[in-house]
Every structure is written in structure tokens, then in C-alpha cells.
C-alpha positions in Angstrom: -0.1 0.0 0.1 1.3 3.3 -1.2 0.4 5.7 1.7 2.4 8.6 0.5 0.7 8.5 -3.0 -2.8 8.4 -1.5 -2.2 10.9 1.1 -1.1 14.4 0.8 0.8 15.7 4.1 -0.4 18.9 3.7 -4.1 18.0 4.7 -5.6 19.6 7.8 -4.3 17.1 10.6 -3.0 18.1 13.9 0.6 18.2 14.8 1.0 15.7 17.8 2.6 17.3 20.8 6.0 15.5 20.1 6.2 16.9 16.8 5.3 20.4 18.2 8.2 19.5 20.9 10.6 18.7 18.1 9.8 22.0 16.1 10.3 24.3 19.0 13.2 22.4 20.5 15.0 22.5 16.9 14.5 26.5 16.7 15.6 26.9 20.3 18.5 24.5 20.9 19.8 23.3 17.5 19.5 26.2 14.9 20.0 29.3 16.7 22.0 30.6 19.4 19.2 31.3 22.1 20.4 28.6 24.1 23.7 30.6 24.8 21.8 34.0 24.9 19.3 32.7 27.6 21.7 30.6 29.3 19.6 27.6 28.7 22.6 25.1 28.0 21.9 22.5 30.4 18.4 22.3 29.3 19.6 22.2 25.7 21.8 19.1 26.6 18.8 17.1 28.1 16.3 18.0 25.7 18.8 17.1 22.6 19.8 13.9 24.1 16.1 13.0 24.9 15.3 13.6 21.3 18.4 11.6 20.1 17.2 8.6 22.1 13.7 9.0 21.0 14.2 9.3 17.2 16.6 6.5 17.2 13.9 4.3 18.6 11.4 5.6 16.3 13.9 5.3 13.3 14.3 1.6 13.9 10.6 1.1 14.1 10.3 2.7 10.6 13.2 0.5 9.3 12.2 -2.6 10.8 8.4 -2.7 11.5 6.5 -0.7 8.7 6.5 -1.2 4.9 6.9 1.4 2.4 7.1 1.8 -1.4 10.3 0.7 -3.3 10.5 4.5 -4.3 10.5 5.5 -0.7 13.3 3.0 0.2 15.4 3.6 -2.8 15.4 7.5 -2.9 14.9 8.5 0.5 15.1 5.8 3.3 18.4 4.0 2.3 20.2 7.3 1.5 19.5 8.8 5.1 20.3 5.5 6.7 23.7 5.5 4.9 24.5 9.1 6.0 23.4 8.4 9.8 25.1 4.8 9.7 28.3 6.2 8.2 28.6 8.8 10.7 27.5 7.2 13.7 29.8 4.3 12.9 32.8 6.7 12.6 31.9 8.6 15.9 31.3 5.5 17.9 34.5 4.1 16.7 36.7 6.8 17.7 34.6 7.4 20.8 36.6 4.2 22.2 39.7 6.2 22.1 38.4 9.3 23.5 35.0 9.2 25.1 34.4 13.0 24.7 33.8 12.3 21.0 30.5 10.4 21.7 28.8 13.9 22.1 29.2 14.4 18.4 26.3 12.1 17.9 24.3 14.9 18.3 25.5 15.7 14.8 23.6 13.0 13.4 20.2 14.3 14.7 19.1 15.9 11.4 19.1 12.4 9.8 17.4 10.8 12.6 14.6 13.5 11.9 14.4 12.4 8.4 14.2 8.7 9.2 11.4 9.2 11.7 9.1 11.4 9.4 7.6 8.4 7.5 6.1 7.4 11.1 4.6 10.7 11.9 3.0 10.8 8.5 1.5 7.6 8.9 0.2 8.3 12.3 -1.3 11.6 10.9 0.8 13.5 13.4 2.5 16.2 11.3 0.7 19.1 9.7 3.4 21.2 7.7 1.1 24.1 7.0 1.1 24.8 10.8 4.9 24.5 10.9 5.4 26.9 8.1 3.1 29.3 9.7 4.7 29.3 12.9 8.4 29.4 11.2 7.3 32.6 9.5 6.2 34.2 12.6 9.1 33.1 14.7 11.4 34.7 12.0 9.3 37.7 11.7 9.2 38.2 15.5 12.6 37.4 16.6 14.1 39.7 13.6 11.7 42.5 14.8 13.1 42.4 18.2 16.8 41.9 17.0 16.6 44.8 14.4 15.5 46.9 17.2 18.4 45.9 19.3 20.6 46.0 16.5 19.7 49.7 15.7 19.9 50.7 19.4 23.7 50.4 19.3 23.5 53.5 16.9 21.3 55.4 19.6 24.1 55.0 22.2 22.4 51.7 23.9 25.4 49.5 25.4 23.4 47.2 27.1 25.2 44.1 25.7 26.8 41.5 27.9 30.4 39.8 26.8 29.7 35.9 26.4 32.4 33.6 25.3 30.9 30.7 23.3 32.6 27.8 21.3 31.8 30.0 18.1 33.8 32.8 19.4 33.2 36.0 21.7 29.8 37.8 21.3 28.3 40.8 22.6 24.7 39.7 23.9 21.5 41.4 24.3 18.3 40.0 25.1 17.1 38.4 21.8 20.1 38.8 19.9 24.1 39.0 19.9 26.8 40.4 17.5 30.3 39.3 17.2 32.9 40.9 19.1 35.7 42.3 17.1 39.4 42.2 18.4 39.1 45.8 19.8 36.0 44.9 21.8 33.5 46.6 19.4 30.4 44.8 17.9 30.9 43.7 14.3 28.8 45.9 11.9 27.1 42.9 10.3 23.7 41.5 11.5 23.4 38.2 13.2 20.1 38.1 15.1 20.3 35.0 17.3 22.3 32.8 14.7 26.1 32.0 14.7 26.8 33.6 11.3 24.9 36.3 9.2 25.3 33.9 6.1 23.3 31.2 8.0 20.8 33.9 8.9 20.4 34.8 5.5 20.0 31.3 4.5 17.1 30.6 7.1 15.6 34.1 6.0 14.9 32.8 2.5 12.0 30.3 3.1 10.3 32.9 5.5 10.5 35.4 2.7 9.2 32.9 0.2 6.2 32.4 2.6 5.6 36.0 3.3 5.4 36.6 -0.4 3.0 33.8 -1.6 0.9 34.3 1.4 0.9 38.0 0.9 2.2 38.9 4.4 3.5 42.1 3.2 4.6 43.8 6.7 6.4 40.6 7.6 8.0 40.5 4.2 9.6 44.2 4.8 11.0 43.1 8.2 12.5 39.9 6.7 14.0 41.8 3.8 15.3 44.4 6.2 17.0 41.8 8.1 18.5 40.2 5.0 19.9 43.4 3.7 21.8 44.1 7.1 23.1 40.5 6.9 25.6 41.6 4.2 25.5 38.4 2.8 26.6 37.9 -0.9 25.3 34.2 -0.8 22.0 35.6 0.7 21.7 38.1 -1.9 22.4 36.2 -4.9 19.9 33.5 -3.5 17.3 36.2 -2.8 17.9 37.3 -6.7 17.2 33.7 -7.8 14.2 33.5 -5.5 12.8 36.7 -7.6 13.2 34.8 -10.7 11.5 31.5 -9.4 8.3 33.6 -8.0 8.3 35.4 -11.5 8.4 32.0 -13.3 5.7 30.3 -10.9 3.6 33.6 -11.4 3.3 33.3 -15.1 3.6 29.5 -15.4 0.1 28.8 -14.0 -0.3 25.8 -16.2 1.4 24.1 -19.3 0.0 26.5 -21.6 2.3 29.3 -20.5 5.3 27.4 -19.7 7.0 28.5 -22.8 5.8 32.3 -22.1 7.0 32.1 -18.5 10.5 30.6 -19.3 11.1 33.7 -21.8 9.8 36.0 -19.3 12.3 34.6 -16.5 15.2 34.4 -18.6 14.6 38.1 -19.8 14.3 39.2 -16.4 17.2 37.5 -15.2 19.3 38.9 -18.0 17.8 42.5 -17.2 18.6 41.9 -13.4 22.1 40.4 -13.8 23.0 43.4 -16.1 22.0 45.9 -13.3 23.3 44.0 -10.4 26.5 42.3 -11.8 28.8 45.2 -10.8 27.3 45.3 -7.2 27.8 41.6 -7.0 31.3 41.3 -8.5 32.2 44.3 -6.2 31.2 42.5 -3.1 32.6 39.4 -4.0 36.1 41.1 -4.4 35.6 42.8 -1.1 35.2 39.3 0.7 38.9 38.9 0.0 40.0 36.0 2.1 36.7 34.8 2.9 35.9 34.1 -0.9 39.2 32.4 -1.4 39.0 30.1 1.7 35.5 28.9 0.0 37.1 28.3 -3.5 40.2 26.5 -2.0 37.7 24.4 0.2 35.9 23.7 -3.2 38.8 22.9 -5.0 40.8 20.7 -2.2 37.5 18.7 -1.5 37.2 17.6 -5.1 41.0 16.8 -5.2 41.2 14.9 -2.0 38.0 12.9 -2.3 39.6 9.9 -4.1 42.5 9.9 -2.0 40.0 10.0 1.3 37.8 7.3 -0.1 40.8 4.9 -0.7 42.5 5.8 2.6 39.8 6.5 4.9 36.8 5.0 3.5 34.6 5.4 6.8 36.0 9.0 7.4 39.0 10.4 9.3 39.7 10.1 13.2 37.4 12.5 14.8 38.5 15.0 17.5 36.9 17.0 20.3 36.7 20.4 18.3 37.5 21.7 15.0 40.8 23.2 15.6 42.2 19.5 16.5 40.2 18.1 13.5 41.9 20.5 11.1 45.2 19.0 12.3 44.6 15.6 11.0 46.0 14.3 7.5 43.8 14.5 4.6 41.2 16.6 6.4 39.0 18.2 4.0 37.8 22.2 4.8 34.1 21.9 5.6 33.3 25.4 3.9 32.1 22.9 1.0 29.7 20.7 3.3 30.3 17.7 1.0 34.0 17.6 2.9 32.1 17.5 6.2 30.3 14.2 5.2 33.8 12.7 3.8 35.4 13.5 6.8 32.7 12.3 9.3 31.0 9.6 7.4 33.2 8.5 4.6 32.1 6.9 1.4 28.6 6.0 2.9 27.8 9.3 4.1 29.0 11.1 1.0 26.8 8.9 -1.2 23.8 9.0 0.8 24.1 12.8 1.0 24.6 13.2 -2.7 21.5 11.0 -3.3 19.3 13.1 -0.8 20.4 16.6 -2.1 20.2 15.6 -5.7 16.9 14.2 -5.2 15.5 17.4 -3.5 16.9 19.5 -6.2 15.3 17.2 -9.0 11.7 17.2 -7.4 11.8 21.0 -6.7 12.6 21.9 -10.2 10.3 19.3 -11.4 7.5 20.5 -9.3 8.0 24.2 -10.5 8.1 23.3 -14.1 4.9 21.1 -13.7 3.1 24.2 -12.1 -0.4 24.1 -10.8 1.0 24.2 -7.2 -0.5 24.9 -3.8 0.6 27.8 -2.1 2.8 25.7 0.6 4.0 23.9 -2.4 5.4 27.0 -4.1 7.0 28.0 -1.0 8.6 24.5 -0.3 10.0 24.0 -3.6 11.1 27.6 -4.5 12.9 27.6 -1.1 14.7 24.2 -1.7 15.9 25.7 -5.1 17.4 28.6 -3.8 18.9 27.0 -0.6 20.9 24.4 -2.7 23.9 26.7 -3.3 24.5 27.0 0.4 26.0 23.8 0.3 29.2 25.9 -0.5 29.0 27.2 3.0 29.7 25.2 6.5 26.0 24.2 7.1 22.7 24.0 5.2 18.9 23.4 5.8 19.9 19.7 5.3 21.8 19.7 8.4 19.0 20.9 10.4 15.8 18.9 11.6 13.8 21.7 9.9 14.5 20.1 6.6 12.8 17.0 8.0 9.8 18.6 9.6 8.9 21.3 7.0 10.2 20.0 3.5 10.3 16.1 3.6 6.6 15.3 3.9 5.9 17.1 0.4 8.8 15.5 -1.0 7.8 12.1 0.2 4.4 12.8 -1.5 6.0 14.1 -4.7 8.3 11.1 -5.4 5.6 8.5 -4.6 3.2 10.2 -6.9 5.3 10.4 -10.0 7.6 7.4 -9.0 10.6 8.2 -11.2 12.6 11.1 -10.1 16.3 9.9 -11.2 
């Protein structure tokens, strides 16, 4: 019985209390730095450990105790198992040499989320429409409050407290923080409650897409303002791409207008690039060392993958922190996220990750080209397309439980409806 083909996960069902718990915990304790800002580290540790155990049990139940279509197994469950299995095996193995490394099992959480989602769908315990609405309101409210605190600096408000974190020194207010420069002054870029401005820009894009398609124009202005102050080149390029996708979707309401929509989108892309190219090129050159590091990370990853897979097919020896990990032989820089999976899970994790991300991109492009999408589908598939370029940064939406909770149900429905994705 093909449950996913018959049942659209966007139907009006109630989110279970456990799904709501997962969603809120993901935002507070995994995605943002609020656990540091609000001094919730102990609670965060307990909650994340509880989630790890709970989802591990649910994942085993999904794998052993339920039946799914061949499509679901081949294009989703097996790749997710490969990623989780590769990472978990590597971490557990090296934990026998240094027990402190066992805490890095928390990095496998996003893939336990993915393995658990089919269970929540079958139990009719997840409603992604509600989750998307709350995601939007969370980002509007947290950025409204954070922008007020950000602007207050220029009014002489010095109500920021120093806080040392594993991610560096920050100047913390009630809802947001700013990275502290060596001279003790706050960095000019806007962080809100995220660890990097580029990461914030990435998470803003789905909220911006939601605000546009659901006509939340006040919220859209707040989110666009937040995006601007991140000064994230990747964020701005993806925002430009999102605008092109929105134009395409707006015109391609059915197959009759597909050619016209493609022509208009290409025309707007040319016009937009002609007017913005100097700004993009200038900002890229201003990145200097940052852009060079990303270029080198990409090249080094591609060059080292064959050597790594032959020499360390299950990943390199793990360490307690990134500084120690970077000292390891053949370590691949993780600015290109593919390198992270090679380091941590070897061949299994790499292959699984490539399948999942490729499947995600193909489904999203296919859905947009087919047209006739529901509002939430427009938000989901447009967001996934513009989020894909962020694999050239350290973390992406795929490294968050939010990918499983907010995107995967629609992906599963689509792949089972159309069977052959690749």
C-alpha cells in the first residue's frame, strides 16, 4: 500500500505534541544561539539527548516494523540510513579512544529526524502548513526584536554583555547578539540570534518565500530588512534567484504558459544581472580572504575525495573540536559541506548525501516546471532551489531538523506520486 501517494501531507491534520516539541526544540536548541543568549545550555543538553534517544527508537521502528514503497526506500530511506550509519559508526568507533567524542552523535540528529518523518506521516501526526506558519512568525518576531536591538547601538545603547562561546566571543542582548571584534566593538553585520550572518540569510529565504506567496507584506518588509543587514553575498544572490523563481511561478500557472514563463524569466534574469552584476562582483572581491577560502575548500574537496575514500573509506579520526580536527592528515575543509560528510562518515555518508540533495533538487525543479502548485508547495519547492547553493557554506538546511519537519513530507508525497525522479 503506497501511503504517501494516496495521502497528501498538507491535509489539515493536527500536529502531535511530540512533533511540536521537536519543532520548538529545533529552533531553540539546535538552529539558533538562543540557548547561549538565554543561558539554557543545561536544558538544551537534556532536551537534545532525549530527542536523540526518542528518534533513534522511532527510526528503528520505521526501518524494521513498517513497509514502504520501493521508491521511498530507494530514493529516501536508504540514503538517509547511509548518512546516519556512516557518521554514527565513525563517531562511535573513535569514541573508544576518546569518550568525549561521543557527544558528536548530536550531529546525526537531522538524519534521525529524516528517518522518523515517515512514522509521523503514517500516524497523521504532522501538519506542515502549521509548522510553516509558525516558522514564519518566529522569524518575523525574532528579527523585529533583533533589528531594534541592532539599531539601538547607534542610539548609544550599550546594554550588551560579553559572552564567550565555542563559536567565538559575542556581545549579547536580550534576543540577539553581535560578534565581538578584537578591539571589543561589535561587528557591523547583523546576526540576530544566529552564529553567522550567512546562516541567518539562508534561514530567512524560506520565510521570505512564505511571506510573498501568502501576501504577508508587513512581515516581508521586516524579513527583507533583516536580509539586507546581514550583508551576505550568498543570501543576496539566492534572493535574486528566488525573485526569478517567483516570476516564473507567477506566469507558469499551467502548461500553456510554460514557454512564455521561461522566456519572461530569462529576460528578467538578463536585465537583473545586467543591473546588479557590478555590485555582486564588487562585493565578492571585497570578501577577499573569505571568498578565497571557499574557493580553495571546493577545489581541495574535489581533489582529496578519491584519496580520502581509498585511505579513510569510513571517515577520518574524529577530534573534540574543529581546531584539533583540522590537524588530521587529509582533513577536507568543511566550507564545502560535502567535505564534512567525507570527513565524518566516509563513502557511505557521501553517497547518501549526494542522493538526498540531488533528489531534493530534481523534485523541486520538476514540481516548479509542472506548475499548478498549492501555496505551500510554491513556498517549499522555491525555497529548496534557492537553498541548494548554500552547500558551499559550512551548514545548510539539510543539516537541520527543520528540513525533515518542513520539507520532507511534501518531497515524499511527490516522489511517490510520480515514481521516477532519477
